[in-house]
mmJSON file of the N, C-alpha and C atoms, coordinates in Angstrom:
{"data_MODEL":{"atom_site":{
"group_PDB":["ATOM","ATOM","ATOM","ATOM","ATOM","ATOM","ATOM","ATOM","ATOM","ATOM","ATOM","ATOM","ATOM","ATOM","ATOM","ATOM","ATOM","ATOM","ATOM","ATOM","ATOM","ATOM","ATOM","ATOM","ATOM","ATOM","ATOM","ATOM","ATOM","ATOM","ATOM","ATOM","ATOM","ATOM","ATOM","ATOM","ATOM","ATOM","ATOM","ATOM","ATOM","ATOM","ATOM","ATOM","ATOM","ATOM","ATOM","ATOM","ATOM","ATOM","ATOM","ATOM","ATOM","ATOM","ATOM","ATOM","ATOM","ATOM","ATOM","ATOM","ATOM","ATOM","ATOM","ATOM","ATOM","ATOM","ATOM","ATOM","ATOM","ATOM","ATOM","ATOM","ATOM","ATOM","ATOM","ATOM","ATOM","ATOM","ATOM","ATOM","ATOM","ATOM","ATOM","ATOM","ATOM","ATOM","ATOM","ATOM","ATOM","ATOM","ATOM","ATOM","ATOM","ATOM","ATOM","ATOM","ATOM","ATOM","ATOM"],
"id":[1,2,3,4,5,6,7,8,9,10,11,12,13,14,15,16,17,18,19,20,21,22,23,24,25,26,27,28,29,30,31,32,33,34,35,36,37,38,39,40,41,42,43,44,45,46,47,48,49,50,51,52,53,54,55,56,57,58,59,60,61,62,63,64,65,66,67,68,69,70,71,72,73,74,75,76,77,78,79,80,81,82,83,84,85,86,87,88,89,90,91,92,93,94,95,96,97,98,99],
"type_symbol":["N","C","C","N","C","C","N","C","C","N","C","C","N","C","C","N","C","C","N","C","C","N","C","C","N","C","C","N","C","C","N","C","C","N","C","C","N","C","C","N","C","C","N","C","C","N","C","C","N","C","C","N","C","C","N","C","C","N","C","C","N","C","C","N","C","C","N","C","C","N","C","C","N","C","C","N","C","C","N","C","C","N","C","C","N","C","C","N","C","C","N","C","C","N","C","C","N","C","C"],
"label_atom_id":["N","CA","C","N","CA","C","N","CA","C","N","CA","C","N","CA","C","N","CA","C","N","CA","C","N","CA","C","N","CA","C","N","CA","C","N","CA","C","N","CA","C","N","CA","C","N","CA","C","N","CA","C","N","CA","C","N","CA","C","N","CA","C","N","CA","C","N","CA","C","N","CA","C","N","CA","C","N","CA","C","N","CA","C","N","CA","C","N","CA","C","N","CA","C","N","CA","C","N","CA","C","N","CA","C","N","CA","C","N","CA","C","N","CA","C"],
"label_alt_id":[null,null,null,null,null,null,null,null,null,null,null,null,null,null,null,null,null,null,null,null,null,null,null,null,null,null,null,null,null,null,null,null,null,null,null,null,null,null,null,null,null,null,null,null,null,null,null,null,null,null,null,null,null,null,null,null,null,null,null,null,null,null,null,null,null,null,null,null,null,null,null,null,null,null,null,null,null,null,null,null,null,null,null,null,null,null,null,null,null,null,null,null,null,null,null,null,null,null,null],
"label_comp_id":["MET","MET","MET","ARG","ARG","ARG","THR","THR","THR","THR","THR","THR","GLY","GLY","GLY","LEU","LEU","LEU","GLY","GLY","GLY","LYS","LYS","LYS","THR","THR","THR","SER","SER","SER","GLU","GLU","GLU","GLN","GLN","GLN","TRP","TRP","TRP","HIS","HIS","HIS","GLN","GLN","GLN","GLU","GLU","GLU","ILE","ILE","ILE","GLN","GLN","GLN","GLU","GLU","GLU","GLU","GLU","GLU","ASN","ASN","ASN","PHE","PHE","PHE","LEU","LEU","LEU","GLU","GLU","GLU","ALA","ALA","ALA","GLN","GLN","GLN","MET","MET","MET","ARG","ARG","ARG","ASN","ASN","ASN","GLU","GLU","GLU","THR","THR","THR","LEU","LEU","LEU","GLU","GLU","GLU"],
"label_asym_id":["A","A","A","A","A","A","A","A","A","A","A","A","A","A","A","A","A","A","A","A","A","A","A","A","A","A","A","A","A","A","A","A","A","A","A","A","A","A","A","A","A","A","A","A","A","A","A","A","A","A","A","A","A","A","A","A","A","A","A","A","A","A","A","A","A","A","A","A","A","A","A","A","A","A","A","A","A","A","A","A","A","A","A","A","A","A","A","A","A","A","A","A","A","A","A","A","A","A","A"],
"label_entity_id":["1","1","1","1","1","1","1","1","1","1","1","1","1","1","1","1","1","1","1","1","1","1","1","1","1","1","1","1","1","1","1","1","1","1","1","1","1","1","1","1","1","1","1","1","1","1","1","1","1","1","1","1","1","1","1","1","1","1","1","1","1","1","1","1","1","1","1","1","1","1","1","1","1","1","1","1","1","1","1","1","1","1","1","1","1","1","1","1","1","1","1","1","1","1","1","1","1","1","1"],
"label_seq_id":[1,1,1,2,2,2,3,3,3,4,4,4,5,5,5,6,6,6,7,7,7,8,8,8,9,9,9,10,10,10,11,11,11,12,12,12,13,13,13,14,14,14,15,15,15,16,16,16,17,17,17,18,18,18,19,19,19,20,20,20,21,21,21,22,22,22,23,23,23,24,24,24,25,25,25,26,26,26,27,27,27,28,28,28,29,29,29,30,30,30,31,31,31,32,32,32,33,33,33],
"pdbx_PDB_ins_code":[null,null,null,null,null,null,null,null,null,null,null,null,null,null,null,null,null,null,null,null,null,null,null,null,null,null,null,null,null,null,null,null,null,null,null,null,null,null,null,null,null,null,null,null,null,null,null,null,null,null,null,null,null,null,null,null,null,null,null,null,null,null,null,null,null,null,null,null,null,null,null,null,null,null,null,null,null,null,null,null,null,null,null,null,null,null,null,null,null,null,null,null,null,null,null,null,null,null,null],
"Cartn_x":[0.834,0.0,0.872,0.421,1.169,0.843,1.835,1.592,1.883,1.189,1.401,2.548,2.865,3.971,3.777,2.53,2.273,2.206,2.438,2.463,1.092,0.087,-1.24,-1.379,-2.139,-2.392,-3.425,-3.45,-4.415,-5.84,-6.042,-7.393,-7.817,-6.896,-7.232,-7.553,-6.753,-7.018,-8.402,-8.724,-10.001,-11.15,-11.009,-12.078,-12.251,-11.135,-11.231,-11.893,-11.524,-12.111,-13.612,-14.021,-15.446,-16.192,-15.613,-16.277,-16.413,-15.359,-15.425,-16.504,-16.556,-17.569,-18.963,-19.122,-20.426,-20.856,-19.924,-20.259,-20.612,-19.875,-20.169,-21.55,-21.888,-23.195,-24.297,-24.077,-25.089,-25.307,-24.216,-24.34,-25.101,-24.82,-25.527,-27.02,-27.345,-28.756,-29.464,-28.782,-29.409,-29.678,-28.771,-28.977,-30.08,-30.314,-31.352,-32.74,-32.858,-34.193,-34.689],
"Cartn_y":[-1.201,0.0,1.255,2.254,3.512,4.368,5.058,5.955,7.384,8.322,9.729,10.264,11.526,12.134,12.075,12.091,12.075,10.657,9.663,8.291,7.633,8.329,7.713,6.984,5.916,5.213,5.986,5.772,6.482,6.136,4.937,4.564,5.436,5.69,6.532,7.946,8.467,9.801,9.836,8.814,8.766,8.787,8.014,7.95,9.299,9.939,11.243,12.264,12.273,13.23,12.987,11.722,11.419,11.92,11.726,12.175,13.691,14.393,15.854,16.322,15.723,16.113,15.834,14.717,14.362,15.383,15.771,16.746,18.084,18.484,19.757,19.714,18.607,18.482,18.543,17.909,17.943,19.372,20.108,21.48,22.323,22.126,22.889,22.561,21.283,20.896,21.52,21.603,22.173,23.654,24.364,25.798,26.058,25.116,25.313,25.147,24.316,24.051,25.215],
"Cartn_z":[0.0,0.0,0.0,-0.742,-0.794,0.428,0.934,2.054,1.639,2.259,1.943,2.789,2.625,3.35,4.861,5.309,6.744,7.288,6.452,6.924,6.932,6.448,6.372,5.047,5.06,3.805,3.011,1.712,0.871,1.294,1.838,2.289,3.453,4.386,5.528,5.073,4.129,3.596,2.961,2.159,1.457,2.458,3.538,4.531,5.216,5.573,6.232,5.326,4.058,3.117,2.99,2.929,2.816,4.043,5.235,6.458,6.466,6.044,6.02,5.053,3.869,2.887,3.429,4.134,4.685,5.731,6.611,7.642,7.008,5.996,5.325,4.69,4.065,3.427,4.473,5.62,6.678,7.153,7.363,7.836,6.825,5.536,4.505,4.536,4.698,4.72,5.916,7.053,8.241,8.049,7.383,7.202,6.18,5.288,4.269,4.868,5.893,6.445,7.294],
"occupancy":[1.0,1.0,1.0,1.0,1.0,1.0,1.0,1.0,1.0,1.0,1.0,1.0,1.0,1.0,1.0,1.0,1.0,1.0,1.0,1.0,1.0,1.0,1.0,1.0,1.0,1.0,1.0,1.0,1.0,1.0,1.0,1.0,1.0,1.0,1.0,1.0,1.0,1.0,1.0,1.0,1.0,1.0,1.0,1.0,1.0,1.0,1.0,1.0,1.0,1.0,1.0,1.0,1.0,1.0,1.0,1.0,1.0,1.0,1.0,1.0,1.0,1.0,1.0,1.0,1.0,1.0,1.0,1.0,1.0,1.0,1.0,1.0,1.0,1.0,1.0,1.0,1.0,1.0,1.0,1.0,1.0,1.0,1.0,1.0,1.0,1.0,1.0,1.0,1.0,1.0,1.0,1.0,1.0,1.0,1.0,1.0,1.0,1.0,1.0],
"B_iso_or_equiv":[0.0,0.0,0.0,0.0,0.0,0.0,0.0,0.0,0.0,0.0,0.0,0.0,0.0,0.0,0.0,0.0,0.0,0.0,0.0,0.0,0.0,0.0,0.0,0.0,0.0,0.0,0.0,0.0,0.0,0.0,0.0,0.0,0.0,0.0,0.0,0.0,0.0,0.0,0.0,0.0,0.0,0.0,0.0,0.0,0.0,0.0,0.0,0.0,0.0,0.0,0.0,0.0,0.0,0.0,0.0,0.0,0.0,0.0,0.0,0.0,0.0,0.0,0.0,0.0,0.0,0.0,0.0,0.0,0.0,0.0,0.0,0.0,0.0,0.0,0.0,0.0,0.0,0.0,0.0,0.0,0.0,0.0,0.0,0.0,0.0,0.0,0.0,0.0,0.0,0.0,0.0,0.0,0.0,0.0,0.0,0.0,0.0,0.0,0.0],
"pdbx_formal_charge":[null,null,null,null,null,null,null,null,null,null,null,null,null,null,null,null,null,null,null,null,null,null,null,null,null,null,null,null,null,null,null,null,null,null,null,null,null,null,null,null,null,null,null,null,null,null,null,null,null,null,null,null,null,null,null,null,null,null,null,null,null,null,null,null,null,null,null,null,null,null,null,null,null,null,null,null,null,null,null,null,null,null,null,null,null,null,null,null,null,null,null,null,null,null,null,null,null,null,null],
"auth_seq_id":[1,1,1,2,2,2,3,3,3,4,4,4,5,5,5,6,6,6,7,7,7,8,8,8,9,9,9,10,10,10,11,11,11,12,12,12,13,13,13,14,14,14,15,15,15,16,16,16,17,17,17,18,18,18,19,19,19,20,20,20,21,21,21,22,22,22,23,23,23,24,24,24,25,25,25,26,26,26,27,27,27,28,28,28,29,29,29,30,30,30,31,31,31,32,32,32,33,33,33],
"auth_comp_id":["MET","MET","MET","ARG","ARG","ARG","THR","THR","THR","THR","THR","THR","GLY","GLY","GLY","LEU","LEU","LEU","GLY","GLY","GLY","LYS","LYS","LYS","THR","THR","THR","SER","SER","SER","GLU","GLU","GLU","GLN","GLN","GLN","TRP","TRP","TRP","HIS","HIS","HIS","GLN","GLN","GLN","GLU","GLU","GLU","ILE","ILE","ILE","GLN","GLN","GLN","GLU","GLU","GLU","GLU","GLU","GLU","ASN","ASN","ASN","PHE","PHE","PHE","LEU","LEU","LEU","GLU","GLU","GLU","ALA","ALA","ALA","GLN","GLN","GLN","MET","MET","MET","ARG","ARG","ARG","ASN","ASN","ASN","GLU","GLU","GLU","THR","THR","THR","LEU","LEU","LEU","GLU","GLU","GLU"],
"auth_asym_id":["A","A","A","A","A","A","A","A","A","A","A","A","A","A","A","A","A","A","A","A","A","A","A","A","A","A","A","A","A","A","A","A","A","A","A","A","A","A","A","A","A","A","A","A","A","A","A","A","A","A","A","A","A","A","A","A","A","A","A","A","A","A","A","A","A","A","A","A","A","A","A","A","A","A","A","A","A","A","A","A","A","A","A","A","A","A","A","A","A","A","A","A","A","A","A","A","A","A","A"],
"auth_atom_id":["N","CA","C","N","CA","C","N","CA","C","N","CA","C","N","CA","C","N","CA","C","N","CA","C","N","CA","C","N","CA","C","N","CA","C","N","CA","C","N","CA","C","N","CA","C","N","CA","C","N","CA","C","N","CA","C","N","CA","C","N","CA","C","N","CA","C","N","CA","C","N","CA","C","N","CA","C","N","CA","C","N","CA","C","N","CA","C","N","CA","C","N","CA","C","N","CA","C","N","CA","C","N","CA","C","N","CA","C","N","CA","C","N","CA","C"],
"pdbx_PDB_model_num":[1,1,1,1,1,1,1,1,1,1,1,1,1,1,1,1,1,1,1,1,1,1,1,1,1,1,1,1,1,1,1,1,1,1,1,1,1,1,1,1,1,1,1,1,1,1,1,1,1,1,1,1,1,1,1,1,1,1,1,1,1,1,1,1,1,1,1,1,1,1,1,1,1,1,1,1,1,1,1,1,1,1,1,1,1,1,1,1,1,1,1,1,1,1,1,1,1,1,1]
}}}
């Protein structure tokens, strides 16, 4: 498995990015209601 400069695997990065996008989407939905 490839690791990034910070020593995280690309899978860990992918999961973190997905969680951040999910939280951002939730916040946007709450402000729209």
